[in-house]
Phi, psi and omega in degrees: 000135178088352179285147173270130182230151173249127177252131181227127178283133175287098192303311183295325177292320183294319177300313180294322178293316178302314183299312185287332177287318179295317181297327175300317179298311179299320178297317180299316180293315181300315182298319179293325180289319187268332183256329178131169185289347181287347181285120177228156179290129179244358180158155178201157172226131175243103176249166179295336185257352186193170169226150180224131183227123180257132182230159175274121176194135194283348184212177180292142177280123183296157183299318182293325178295316182295318179297322182290319180299311182301316178295324181287325179292319178291329177294319174295329176293315179296337178292337178055043181283151178283155176262140175240147178232140179221147175260122187215166169286154182302323179295314179298322182297317177291323177295329177282356176104010183292142177275125177247154180275131184296129177091346182285138179262135180238151180279200183290332185228148181224153176267126182251124181247125183239142177208156179093013183166163180273109184280358182259337188256348178077354180288327180225123178289138179299145183294319180227131171225118186219153173281123185197139179248012187266180184277146179218168173288163179277322176224148183301335179292345180290339177293327173088294185205148183233132181219120171283129184242347178196150174214124185206169179274146175239339178199175177293122177080011181233127174248146179244125175246131180243141182211168181229158178225166174052229179304318183300319178294321178295318181293323176301310180299320179297317178297322179291320179294323178291323178293322183289322181290324178297316178298318179298318182290323179297319184272356179058044175224172174287150176311324182287349181256004182302313179301314179298316183291323178296316179300317182299313178300322177297315182293326178292322178300316179295000000 
């Protein structure tokens, strides 16, 4: 008591958290558009190095569906749309289209985060509207890049999607490309021919 202290935000960590958190909102909206309105949040993790999002869905998300979701999120990132935040009553927020968590208890006021459109002028409906109190980017373009890295089941009717953004996504792609180049060198083929050469070797072994 009485001590003087200095508090300093870890800027790099905060930027990474903001990117992963905003990308989670875009991911949620894209999943609902491609898989259906039955998709709801069942859990999430926003860390500096990754994001994890659990959803209600009865079966594995197909590769082409994941690709479409990833492409749509990246398209929204390239739009570089601003994020808006408003303080509203829970009732007004739901009326405005905000996504609320089932069973969650809210107070007299909630913070509504909108992105992917201007939520104030009515000309364009925002792409994502959710009740949220966390940190976010100022514009979607600040996220940089979005990459899905895993999809799996965690329980009956619940799927988990893991993804990376920004520098983390860039590093992941670089690692994947390096691994592909190494495999191509070992097999003495072009990277685009790895799958065919691997299948050929498997048939020879049989």
